[in-house]
C-alpha positions as CSV (number, residue, x, y, z in Angstrom):
1,M,-22.3,62.3,6.5
2,E,-26.0,63.1,6.1
3,T,-29.4,62.8,8.0
4,T,-33.0,63.0,7.1
5,R,-34.5,66.3,8.2
6,Q,-37.0,66.6,11.0
7,V,-38.4,69.9,9.8
8,P,-38.9,70.4,6.0
9,L,-37.5,73.5,4.2
10,T,-40.0,75.5,2.2
11,F,-39.0,78.0,-0.5
12,R,-40.9,80.5,-2.5
13,V,-40.1,80.4,-6.3
14,V,-39.5,84.0,-7.4
15,G,-41.8,85.3,-10.0
16,T,-44.5,82.6,-9.4
17,D,-47.1,81.8,-6.8
18,K,-45.3,78.3,-6.3
19,T,-43.4,77.0,-3.3
20,I,-41.4,73.9,-3.0
21,T,-40.8,71.9,0.2
22,V,-37.6,69.9,0.5
23,S,-37.3,67.4,3.4
24,D,-34.9,64.6,2.5
25,F,-31.8,65.7,0.6
26,H,-28.0,65.4,0.4
27,A,-26.2,68.4,1.8
28,V,-23.0,69.5,0.3
29,V,-20.5,72.4,0.5
30,A,-18.2,72.7,-2.5
31,G,-14.7,74.1,-2.0
32,Y,-11.9,75.2,-4.3
33,T,-14.3,76.1,-7.0
34,G,-12.4,78.9,-8.6
35,R,-12.4,79.0,-12.4
36,D,-8.7,79.8,-12.7
37,P,-6.5,76.7,-11.8
38,K,-3.4,78.6,-11.1
39,A,-5.2,80.9,-8.6
40,V,-6.8,77.8,-7.0
41,Q,-3.4,76.2,-6.7
42,H,-1.9,79.3,-5.2
43,H,-4.6,79.3,-2.5
44,I,-3.9,75.6,-1.8
45,D,-0.2,76.3,-1.4
46,E,-0.9,79.3,1.0
47,L,-3.0,77.0,3.1
48,A,-0.3,74.2,3.0
49,A,2.2,76.8,4.3
50,I,0.2,77.1,7.5
51,G,-0.3,73.4,7.9
52,V,-3.6,72.8,6.1
53,A,-3.5,69.6,4.1
54,P,-4.2,70.0,0.4
55,P,-7.6,68.6,-0.8
56,P,-7.5,65.2,-2.5
57,E,-9.3,66.6,-5.5
58,V,-10.4,70.0,-7.0
59,P,-13.1,71.1,-6.7
60,M,-13.7,69.4,-3.3
61,F,-17.1,68.3,-2.0
62,Y,-17.7,68.3,1.7
63,R,-20.7,66.2,2.8
64,M,-22.8,67.9,5.6
65,D,-25.6,66.8,7.9
66,S,-28.7,68.2,6.2
67,H,-30.0,69.7,9.4
68,L,-27.2,72.4,9.1
69,F,-29.0,73.9,6.1
70,D,-31.5,76.2,7.8
71,T,-33.7,79.1,6.8
72,S,-34.8,80.2,10.3
73,G,-32.4,83.2,10.5
74,E,-31.3,82.3,14.1
75,H,-28.3,80.2,14.7
76,D,-26.0,79.0,17.5
77,T,-22.2,78.8,17.4
78,S,-19.4,78.1,19.8
79,N,-17.2,80.9,21.1
80,N,-14.6,80.3,18.4
81,L,-14.0,82.7,15.6
82,T,-16.7,82.0,13.1
83,S,-17.7,83.9,10.0
84,G,-20.0,83.6,7.0
85,E,-19.7,84.3,3.2
86,I,-22.2,84.6,0.4
87,E,-22.5,81.6,-2.0
88,P,-24.8,80.4,-4.7
89,L,-26.9,77.5,-3.6
90,Y,-27.7,74.8,-6.3
91,I,-30.8,72.8,-5.5
92,R,-32.2,69.8,-7.2
93,H,-35.8,68.8,-6.1
94,D,-38.0,66.2,-7.9
95,G,-35.6,66.4,-10.9
96,K,-35.9,70.1,-11.3
97,Y,-33.1,72.7,-10.6
98,Y,-33.4,75.9,-8.5
99,L,-30.9,78.6,-7.6
100,G,-30.8,80.0,-4.2
101,I,-28.2,81.6,-1.9
102,G,-26.7,80.8,1.5
103,S,-23.8,81.4,3.7
104,D,-21.1,78.9,4.3
105,H,-20.7,80.0,7.9
106,T,-17.4,78.4,9.1
107,D,-15.5,77.9,12.4
108,R,-12.1,79.5,11.5
109,D,-10.3,78.1,14.6
110,I,-11.1,74.5,13.4
111,E,-10.3,75.4,9.7
112,A,-6.6,75.5,10.4
113,Q,-6.8,71.8,11.3
114,D,-9.6,70.4,9.1
115,I,-11.5,72.2,6.6
116,G,-14.4,69.7,6.4
117,D,-14.8,69.7,10.2
118,S,-14.8,73.5,10.2
119,K,-17.7,73.7,7.9
120,R,-19.6,71.0,9.8
121,A,-19.2,72.9,13.0
122,C,-21.5,75.8,12.0
123,P,-25.0,76.2,10.4
124,K,-25.5,76.9,6.8
125,P,-28.0,79.8,6.7
126,I,-30.0,79.8,3.4
127,A,-32.6,82.1,1.9
128,T,-36.3,81.2,1.6
129,E,-36.5,82.4,-2.0
130,V,-35.2,80.5,-5.0
131,I,-35.3,80.9,-8.8
132,E,-36.4,78.1,-11.0
133,V,-33.6,77.0,-13.5
134,P,-35.1,75.6,-16.7
135,S,-31.6,74.7,-18.0
136,L,-28.6,74.2,-15.7
137,E,-26.3,74.4,-18.8
138,D,-27.6,77.9,-19.6
139,L,-27.4,79.2,-16.1
140,D,-24.7,81.9,-16.1
141,L,-24.0,83.9,-13.0
142,D,-21.0,85.9,-14.3
143,Q,-23.1,89.1,-14.6
144,C,-24.5,88.7,-11.1
145,T,-23.3,90.8,-8.1
146,A,-22.9,89.0,-4.8
147,R,-22.6,90.9,-1.6
148,S,-22.4,90.2,2.1
149,W,-22.5,92.4,5.3
150,V,-21.5,91.8,8.8
151,D,-22.9,94.0,11.5
152,G,-24.0,96.5,8.9
153,E,-20.5,96.8,7.2
154,L,-20.0,95.6,3.6
155,Y,-17.8,92.5,3.7
156,Q,-17.9,91.1,0.2
157,E,-18.9,92.6,-3.1
158,G,-18.2,91.4,-6.7
159,S,-19.2,89.3,-9.6
160,L,-19.3,85.4,-9.5
161,A,-17.3,85.2,-12.8
162,G,-14.3,83.8,-10.8
163,L,-16.3,80.7,-9.9
164,R,-16.8,77.5,-12.0
165,K,-20.0,77.5,-14.0
166,P,-22.9,76.0,-12.1
167,A,-23.4,73.1,-14.6
168,D,-19.6,72.3,-14.1
169,V,-19.9,72.2,-10.3
170,V,-23.0,70.1,-10.4
171,E,-21.7,67.7,-13.0
172,K,-18.5,67.0,-10.9
173,L,-20.7,66.7,-7.8
174,L,-22.8,63.9,-9.3
175,T,-19.8,62.2,-10.9
176,R,-17.9,62.0,-7.6
177,T,-20.6,61.2,-5.2
178,D,-23.3,58.7,-4.7
179,I,-26.3,61.2,-4.9
180,G,-27.6,59.7,-8.1
181,D,-31.1,61.1,-8.9
182,S,-31.8,62.1,-5.2
183,D,-32.6,65.7,-4.1
184,F,-29.6,67.8,-3.0
185,M,-28.5,71.2,-1.9
186,C,-25.0,72.4,-2.7
187,L,-23.2,75.7,-1.8
188,G,-21.1,76.5,-4.7
189,G,-18.2,78.8,-3.7
190,T,-17.6,82.4,-2.9
191,L,-15.6,85.6,-3.7
192,P,-12.7,87.3,-1.8
193,L,-13.3,89.3,1.3
194,L,-13.0,93.1,0.7
195,K,-10.5,93.6,3.5
196,G,-9.0,90.2,3.4
197,K,-9.7,89.3,7.1
198,F,-12.4,87.2,8.7
199,V,-14.8,89.1,10.9
200,D,-16.5,87.5,13.9
201,G,-19.9,89.3,13.8
202,T,-23.4,88.5,15.0
203,S,-25.7,90.1,12.3
204,W,-25.2,88.9,8.8
205,K,-26.8,89.7,5.4
206,V,-26.1,87.9,2.1
207,E,-27.5,89.0,-1.3
208,L,-27.3,88.1,-5.0
209,S,-28.6,90.5,-7.6
210,F,-29.2,89.9,-11.3
211,P,-28.9,92.2,-14.2
212,D,-32.6,92.4,-14.7
213,G,-33.1,93.7,-11.2
214,T,-34.1,90.4,-9.5
215,R,-32.6,90.0,-6.1
216,I,-32.4,87.2,-3.5
217,E,-31.3,88.1,0.0
218,H,-31.1,86.6,3.5
219,N,-30.6,88.0,6.9
220,Y,-29.5,85.9,9.9
221,K,-28.0,86.3,13.4
222,I,-25.5,84.3,15.3
223,K,-25.7,83.6,19.0
224,K,-22.2,82.9,20.2
225,G,-21.3,80.6,23.0
226,S,-24.5,78.6,22.8
227,L,-22.8,75.5,21.3
228,R,-20.3,73.6,23.5
């Protein structure tokens, strides 16, 4: 499922005076992107035990309406339990790759019935800064630190070494979909919660920091009960 955006998204390229504007793209959220197959299967088995159907393939790519990807920082959700999580954002625009960050905000009540629908029920807040990636094969996020906060409390913190390499995720995305040479944005997976429990907060922050001190961050707010 996808739509053509009405409002283009503009990103500042970190370390340059350049911006890119993306208006027509395929929007995807990647799931089950863990690097350890045994750990991924354990997670699938846990979900199956509570009635969630296993994915037909691993990793799994959930197609989204592109309007869900939004840099505004102000978003509406239902009154259900919803929560976010820090994820790398892989962008291809005019044949070039960029790295950003976003939050796979998800409806946890719907998630127990259908994971794809639970992701499509919420916005995907994304940062307005990106890093240009000269070579996707050389992009290594293992030494980066990802963090998220909800209502001022640290919610996630750790490296992205547990995720599949960016080039692996993108290669499988292009192999399994009809994206071809078109622009796309793909959220690439996350790390565990510090306390292991979803939190239904209203003020969120996501951040990715690099060994050289470079940092991308994004703050967003959720207005509950505004979607019916």
